[in-house]
C-alpha positions as CSV (number, residue, x, y, z in Angstrom):
1,Q,0.0,0.0,0.0
2,E,2.9,2.4,0.7
3,S,4.4,1.7,-2.7
4,L,1.1,2.3,-4.4
5,D,0.7,5.5,-2.5
6,A,4.2,6.6,-3.5
7,A,3.5,5.8,-7.1
8,R,0.2,7.8,-7.0
9,R,2.0,10.8,-5.6
10,A,4.8,10.6,-8.1
11,S,2.2,10.5,-11.0
12,F,1.0,13.9,-10.0
13,S,4.3,15.4,-11.1
14,N,4.0,14.0,-14.7
15,S,2.8,16.5,-17.2
16,T,0.7,15.2,-20.1
17,V,-0.4,16.8,-23.3
18,Q,-2.5,15.0,-25.9
19,M,-4.1,16.3,-29.1
20,F,-7.1,14.7,-30.8
21,M,-8.8,15.2,-34.2
22,L,-12.6,14.8,-34.6
23,T,-13.5,13.8,-38.1
24,D,-16.4,12.0,-39.9
25,R,-13.9,9.9,-41.8
26,E,-14.4,6.3,-40.6
27,E,-10.7,5.4,-41.4
28,Y,-9.8,7.4,-38.3
29,S,-12.0,5.4,-36.0
30,A,-10.1,4.1,-33.0
31,R,-12.9,1.7,-32.0
32,K,-12.7,-1.8,-33.3
33,S,-15.7,-4.1,-33.7
34,F,-15.4,-7.3,-31.7
35,G,-18.7,-8.8,-32.6
36,V,-19.9,-8.7,-29.0
37,L,-23.6,-8.7,-28.0
38,Y,-25.0,-5.1,-27.8
39,E,-21.7,-3.5,-28.8
40,N,-22.4,-0.1,-30.4
41,S,-20.2,1.2,-33.2
42,N,-19.6,4.7,-31.9
43,G,-20.6,6.9,-29.0
44,V,-21.1,6.1,-25.3
45,Q,-24.3,4.4,-24.2
46,L,-25.6,6.2,-21.2
47,G,-26.4,3.9,-18.2
48,V,-27.3,4.4,-14.6
49,T,-28.1,2.4,-11.4
50,M,-31.8,1.6,-11.2
51,K,-32.5,3.4,-7.9
52,G,-34.4,1.2,-5.5
53,S,-34.4,-1.5,-8.1
54,D,-37.7,0.1,-9.2
55,P,-38.5,-0.2,-12.9
56,K,-40.3,3.2,-12.8
57,Y,-36.8,4.8,-12.5
58,M,-36.3,4.0,-16.2
59,T,-38.6,6.9,-16.8
60,E,-37.9,8.9,-13.7
61,F,-34.2,9.2,-14.4
62,T,-34.9,11.3,-17.5
63,K,-36.4,14.0,-15.2
64,Y,-33.0,14.5,-13.7
65,S,-30.8,13.8,-16.6
66,E,-32.8,15.4,-19.4
67,K,-31.7,12.5,-21.6
68,A,-33.0,8.9,-21.5
69,A,-30.6,6.2,-20.5
70,A,-29.9,3.2,-22.7
71,A,-29.1,0.8,-19.8
72,F,-29.6,0.3,-16.1
73,I,-27.8,-1.6,-13.3
74,L,-29.4,-4.2,-11.0
75,Y,-27.5,-5.9,-8.2
76,G,-28.2,-9.5,-7.3
77,G,-26.6,-12.3,-5.2
78,L,-26.1,-15.8,-6.4
79,D,-29.1,-16.8,-4.4
80,T,-31.4,-13.9,-5.6
81,P,-34.3,-15.4,-7.6
82,V,-34.6,-13.8,-11.0
83,S,-38.3,-13.3,-10.2
84,T,-37.2,-10.6,-7.7
85,Y,-36.6,-8.3,-10.6
86,R,-39.1,-9.7,-13.1
87,Q,-40.9,-6.4,-13.6
88,S,-37.6,-4.7,-14.2
89,F,-36.5,-7.2,-16.9
90,T,-40.0,-7.1,-18.5
91,E,-39.9,-3.3,-18.7
92,A,-36.3,-3.3,-20.0
93,K,-37.4,-5.7,-22.8
94,R,-40.4,-3.5,-23.6
95,Q,-38.3,-0.4,-23.8
96,D,-35.4,-2.1,-25.5
97,K,-33.0,-1.2,-22.7
98,I,-29.9,-3.1,-21.5
99,I,-29.8,-4.5,-18.0
100,Q,-26.3,-4.7,-16.5
101,Y,-26.8,-7.4,-13.8
102,A,-24.1,-7.2,-11.1
103,L,-24.1,-10.8,-10.0
104,Q,-22.3,-10.9,-6.7
105,P,-21.2,-13.7,-4.3
106,N,-21.8,-13.2,-0.6
107,N,-18.2,-13.9,0.3
108,L,-15.1,-15.6,-0.9
109,A,-16.3,-19.1,0.1
110,D,-19.4,-18.5,-2.0
111,L,-17.2,-17.7,-5.0
112,L,-14.9,-20.6,-4.6
113,A,-17.9,-23.1,-4.1
114,I,-18.9,-22.6,-7.7
115,T,-18.2,-25.7,-9.7
116,E,-17.9,-26.6,-13.4
117,N,-21.4,-27.1,-14.8
118,D,-22.8,-25.8,-11.5
119,T,-26.6,-26.7,-11.5
120,H,-27.5,-23.6,-9.5
121,I,-25.7,-21.3,-11.9
122,I,-27.2,-23.1,-14.9
123,K,-30.7,-22.5,-13.5
124,L,-29.9,-18.8,-13.0
125,A,-28.6,-18.5,-16.5
126,K,-31.7,-20.2,-17.9
127,D,-34.0,-17.9,-15.9
128,L,-32.2,-14.8,-17.1
129,Q,-32.4,-16.0,-20.7
130,A,-36.1,-16.5,-20.3
131,T,-36.6,-12.9,-19.5
132,G,-35.9,-12.0,-23.1
133,A,-34.1,-8.9,-22.0
134,K,-30.7,-7.7,-23.2
135,I,-28.4,-8.5,-20.3
136,L,-24.7,-7.9,-19.3
137,I,-23.6,-10.2,-16.5
138,R,-21.0,-8.4,-14.4
139,F,-19.8,-11.2,-12.2
140,A,-17.8,-10.9,-9.0
141,C,-16.6,-7.4,-9.8
142,E,-14.0,-5.3,-8.0
143,M,-12.1,-8.4,-7.1
144,N,-8.7,-6.7,-7.0
145,E,-9.7,-4.4,-4.2
146,V,-8.8,-5.7,-0.7
147,S,-12.1,-4.6,0.9
148,S,-14.1,-6.8,-1.6
149,H,-16.0,-9.6,0.2
150,W,-14.5,-12.0,-2.3
151,Y,-11.0,-10.6,-2.5
152,T,-8.2,-13.2,-2.7
153,E,-4.6,-13.2,-3.7
154,D,-5.2,-16.7,-5.2
155,Y,-5.7,-15.3,-8.6
156,A,-6.1,-18.7,-10.2
157,A,-9.0,-19.6,-7.9
158,Y,-10.8,-16.4,-8.8
159,I,-10.2,-17.0,-12.5
160,R,-11.4,-20.6,-12.3
161,S,-14.7,-19.6,-10.8
162,F,-15.2,-16.8,-13.3
163,R,-14.5,-19.2,-16.2
164,Y,-17.1,-21.7,-14.8
165,V,-19.7,-19.0,-14.7
166,A,-18.8,-17.6,-18.2
167,D,-18.9,-21.1,-19.8
168,I,-22.4,-21.6,-18.3
169,F,-23.8,-18.3,-19.4
170,H,-22.3,-18.6,-22.9
171,E,-24.0,-22.0,-23.3
172,Y,-27.3,-21.5,-21.6
173,A,-28.0,-17.7,-21.9
174,P,-27.1,-16.5,-25.4
175,N,-28.8,-13.1,-24.7
176,C,-26.3,-12.5,-21.9
177,A,-22.7,-11.1,-22.3
178,M,-20.1,-11.5,-19.7
179,V,-18.4,-8.5,-18.1
180,W,-15.1,-8.8,-16.2
181,S,-14.8,-5.6,-14.1
182,P,-12.0,-4.7,-11.6
183,N,-11.9,-1.7,-9.4
184,F,-10.0,1.4,-10.6
185,Y,-7.7,1.2,-7.5
186,P,-5.3,-0.4,-7.2
187,A,-4.5,-0.3,-10.9
188,D,-1.3,-2.4,-10.7
189,N,-2.9,-5.7,-9.9
190,M,-6.1,-5.9,-12.0
191,D,-4.5,-7.8,-14.9
192,R,-3.6,-10.7,-12.6
193,Y,-7.4,-11.5,-12.3
194,Y,-8.1,-11.4,-16.0
195,P,-9.9,-14.7,-16.9
196,G,-8.8,-14.7,-20.5
197,D,-10.2,-13.5,-23.8
198,A,-12.5,-16.6,-24.4
199,Y,-14.4,-15.9,-21.2
200,V,-14.8,-12.1,-21.3
201,D,-17.1,-10.3,-23.7
202,Y,-16.7,-6.8,-22.1
203,V,-14.0,-5.4,-19.9
204,G,-15.5,-3.1,-17.4
205,I,-14.2,-1.0,-14.5
206,S,-15.6,0.7,-11.4
207,A,-14.3,4.3,-11.9
208,Y,-14.7,6.9,-9.1
209,Y,-13.2,10.2,-8.1
210,E,-11.8,9.9,-4.6
211,Y,-11.1,13.2,-2.9
212,A,-7.7,12.6,-1.2
213,P,-6.0,15.8,-0.2
214,E,-3.7,13.8,2.0
215,T,-1.9,12.5,-1.1
216,D,-0.5,16.0,-1.9
217,P,3.3,15.6,-2.2
218,L,3.7,19.2,-1.0
219,Q,1.4,18.6,1.9
220,Q,-0.7,21.6,1.0
221,G,-3.9,19.7,1.3
222,I,-4.6,19.9,-2.4
223,D,-6.0,16.9,-4.3
224,R,-4.0,16.9,-7.5
225,S,-5.6,13.7,-9.0
226,R,-7.5,13.8,-12.2
227,F,-10.7,11.8,-12.7
228,D,-10.3,12.2,-16.4
229,A,-7.1,10.1,-16.4
230,V,-8.5,7.1,-14.4
231,L,-9.0,4.9,-17.4
232,D,-5.5,5.0,-18.7
233,T,-4.5,1.6,-17.3
234,I,-7.7,-0.4,-18.2
235,V,-7.9,1.0,-21.8
236,G,-4.2,0.5,-22.3
237,L,-4.4,-3.1,-21.2
238,Y,-7.6,-4.2,-22.9
239,G,-8.9,-1.5,-25.3
240,H,-7.3,-3.2,-28.3
241,K,-9.0,-6.5,-27.8
242,K,-12.3,-6.0,-25.9
243,P,-15.0,-3.3,-25.8
244,I,-14.7,-1.3,-22.6
245,I,-17.5,-0.1,-20.3
246,I,-17.5,1.9,-17.2
247,S,-19.6,-0.5,-15.1
248,E,-20.3,2.1,-12.5
249,G,-18.7,5.5,-11.6
250,G,-19.1,9.0,-10.4
251,A,-17.6,11.8,-8.3
252,S,-18.9,12.0,-4.7
253,Y,-19.8,15.5,-3.7
254,Y,-19.5,14.6,0.0
255,H,-16.2,13.9,1.7
256,V,-17.0,11.3,4.3
257,A,-13.7,11.6,6.3
258,S,-14.1,15.4,6.9
259,G,-17.9,15.7,6.5
260,K,-17.4,18.5,4.0
261,D,-19.5,19.3,1.0
262,I,-17.2,19.3,-2.0
263,T,-19.8,19.9,-4.7
264,D,-17.7,22.4,-6.7
265,L,-14.7,20.1,-6.9
266,A,-16.6,17.0,-7.6
267,S,-18.7,18.7,-10.2
268,K,-15.7,19.9,-12.1
269,Q,-14.0,16.5,-11.9
270,L,-17.2,14.8,-13.2
271,Y,-17.7,17.4,-16.0
272,N,-14.1,17.0,-17.2
273,F,-14.3,13.2,-17.0
274,L,-17.5,13.0,-19.0
275,T,-16.4,15.6,-21.5
276,Y,-13.1,13.9,-22.3
277,L,-14.4,10.3,-22.1
278,P,-15.5,9.9,-25.7
279,I,-12.5,11.9,-26.9
280,K,-9.6,10.4,-24.9
281,Y,-11.1,6.9,-24.8
282,P,-13.2,6.2,-28.0
283,Q,-12.9,2.5,-27.0
284,V,-15.5,3.0,-24.3
285,N,-18.9,1.7,-25.2
286,A,-20.9,2.6,-22.2
287,M,-20.8,4.7,-19.0
288,Y,-23.1,3.7,-16.0
289,L,-23.6,6.5,-13.5
290,F,-23.7,5.4,-9.9
291,E,-26.6,7.5,-8.8
292,T,-27.2,6.9,-5.2
293,V,-25.5,7.0,-1.7
294,D,-23.1,4.1,-1.3
295,A,-22.5,2.0,1.8
296,G,-19.7,4.2,2.9
297,G,-21.7,7.4,2.9
298,R,-20.4,8.9,-0.4
299,K,-23.1,10.8,-2.2
300,F,-23.8,10.8,-5.9
301,E,-27.5,11.5,-6.2
302,L,-28.6,13.9,-8.9
303,S,-31.9,14.6,-7.3
304,K,-30.3,15.8,-4.1
305,N,-27.7,18.2,-5.5
306,E,-28.8,20.7,-8.2
307,A,-25.3,22.0,-9.0
308,Y,-24.0,18.5,-9.5
309,R,-27.0,17.6,-11.6
310,K,-26.7,20.6,-13.9
311,V,-23.0,19.7,-14.6
312,F,-23.9,16.1,-15.4
313,V,-26.7,17.2,-17.7
314,E,-24.5,19.7,-19.5
315,A,-21.7,17.0,-20.0
316,I,-24.0,14.3,-21.4
317,S,-25.9,16.7,-23.7
318,S,-23.1,15.9,-26.1
319,D,-24.2,13.8,-29.0
320,F,-21.5,11.3,-28.1
321,Y,-23.9,10.1,-25.2
322,V,-26.6,7.9,-26.8
323,S,-29.8,6.7,-25.3
324,H,-30.3,3.7,-27.6
325,T,-29.0,0.1,-27.7
326,K,-28.6,-0.1,-31.5
327,E,-25.4,-1.5,-32.8
328,E,-24.9,1.3,-35.4
329,T,-24.6,4.9,-34.5
330,Q,-24.9,7.4,-37.3
331,G,-23.6,11.0,-37.6
332,L,-21.1,11.0,-34.8
333,P,-17.5,12.1,-35.5
334,Y,-14.6,9.8,-34.8
335,S,-12.0,10.8,-32.3
336,F,-8.4,10.1,-33.3
337,E,-5.3,10.8,-31.2
338,L,-2.6,12.7,-33.2
339,G,1.1,11.9,-33.2
340,N,4.2,12.6,-35.2
341,N,4.0,11.9,-38.9
342,V,0.3,11.1,-38.8
343,R,-1.5,11.7,-42.1
344,V,-4.5,14.0,-41.7
345,P,-7.2,15.1,-44.2
346,G,-6.8,18.4,-46.0
347,E,-10.3,19.6,-44.9
348,T,-11.9,21.2,-41.9
349,V,-11.4,19.1,-38.8
350,T,-12.0,19.8,-35.1
351,L,-9.0,19.8,-32.8
352,C,-9.2,19.0,-29.1
353,A,-6.5,19.0,-26.5
354,Y,-5.9,17.4,-23.1
355,F,-3.5,19.0,-20.5
356,K,-2.5,17.6,-17.1
357,T,0.1,19.2,-14.9
358,F,1.1,19.3,-11.3
359,N,-1.0,22.4,-10.5
360,N,-3.8,21.8,-13.1
361,D,-4.3,25.5,-13.5
362,F,-5.5,26.2,-17.0
363,S,-7.0,29.4,-18.3
364,Y,-6.9,28.9,-22.1
365,A,-5.2,27.0,-24.9
366,V,-3.7,28.2,-28.1
367,Y,-3.3,26.3,-31.3
368,A,-0.7,27.2,-33.9
369,I,0.3,25.9,-37.3
370,N,3.9,26.4,-38.3
371,G,4.2,28.9,-35.5
372,T,1.2,31.0,-36.5
373,E,-1.7,31.1,-34.1
374,V,-4.9,29.7,-35.6
375,G,-7.2,30.0,-32.6
376,R,-7.5,30.0,-28.8
377,V,-10.1,28.3,-26.6
378,S,-10.9,28.7,-22.9
379,D,-13.1,25.7,-22.1
380,V,-12.4,21.9,-22.1
381,P,-11.9,20.0,-24.3
382,Y,-10.5,23.1,-26.0
383,S,-12.3,22.3,-29.3
384,L,-11.4,24.3,-32.3
385,G,-12.5,23.9,-36.0
386,V,-9.5,24.3,-38.3
387,D,-9.5,24.3,-42.1
388,L,-6.4,22.3,-43.3
389,S,-7.3,22.6,-47.0
390,A,-4.6,25.2,-47.6
391,Y,-1.9,22.8,-46.4
392,K,-2.7,19.9,-48.8
393,G,0.4,18.1,-49.8
394,Q,2.4,19.8,-47.1
395,T,4.0,18.7,-43.8
396,I,3.0,21.0,-41.0
397,T,3.8,21.5,-37.3
398,L,0.8,21.7,-35.1
399,T,1.3,23.1,-31.6
400,A,-1.0,23.2,-28.6
401,T,0.0,25.4,-25.7
402,A,-1.8,25.8,-22.4
403,Y,-1.7,29.0,-20.3
404,D,-2.4,29.3,-16.6
405,S,-4.4,31.9,-14.7
406,T,-1.4,34.2,-14.6
407,G,-0.9,34.1,-18.4
408,A,2.2,31.9,-18.2
409,V,2.8,28.9,-20.4
410,C,2.2,25.7,-18.3
411,A,2.2,23.0,-21.0
412,A,2.8,22.6,-24.7
413,K,3.4,20.0,-27.3
414,S,4.0,19.9,-31.1
415,Y,3.4,17.3,-33.7
416,T,4.6,17.0,-37.3
417,L,1.6,16.2,-39.4
418,I,1.3,15.2,-43.1
419,V,-1.7,16.8,-44.8
420,K,-3.1,14.7,-47.6
């Protein structure tokens, strides 16, 4: 734990600059199709916890979000009868919504008791198949976090149980896709629990903003972490071979340890996370908002915090967040990360930039081509439409520079691009 904490503190000192291009040219799509059930071609399916496990929340959520959700989370134990949620599955089928069913053991012994061709799991799979709903099975999630009730360092034992369950669902419940979903922290051990490509349809992650001023290397009580960077590890490990979903996530606007309201900070972290999500991580298929109070007292409810709700609504108003479960998404641009000697189209494209520094103090960003300013933007994701038609057949230098609140340069990066 000490080494993990030291690594986290050290990461704050690393500056990051990334540039992205939004274009309607499919050749720049960074999302591969894996042929997985309910996988969409572009955009982020909007999901949310089904508060109170009440199917009426499928409609009620729209009052707070101002955009309908495509999917909802239900939580169930290995002994929970499917009939407990029959109305929810029926309504999901009627509305063509996805149910992410978080199937959870009671404890480690419960997990390890699962056997190959387990008759109890087979019945559960058949019962879920009989609902006719579109279902993602998120089995034994957050297994890498020590507080999990089924946490074990015997990685092989966990993998064995997951594989048994995956084999059963793949055989007896063809309307169900399997989700393997570790916790975002610690990030250095999640890959040890990976069951293997044949057993995993989606890679998920529980992704949360944790206010932690005690981690400030300068001991100034400033939380220097960035929620919008939390997916770097999971996408880096699996984004090339599996569709990614944020199984559940949010930014708590209540700091339990101090009892402080941190709405302003949490709202900013959530807004930046949701704004950059489809740009930085086009591999992500869905994002499920954790929209309740958790067991530890952290608060995420939209209905109980108007400022937090408004930020959420503004962020998901982007066309990138979709309310449907269709496989094909039309009309959305593709996000492509730029790099040296990349070929770009000689037409109007939208540039975006991501900056992360120790102080994270940004006032505005300036874009320049061959040293000449072409525009400046003050709001994330620093989007700017740029016409590259005049540079066809040329090699150009594109620079993005961030300025802090004092007007000083705090981050910059240049790329050599080939305009075709």
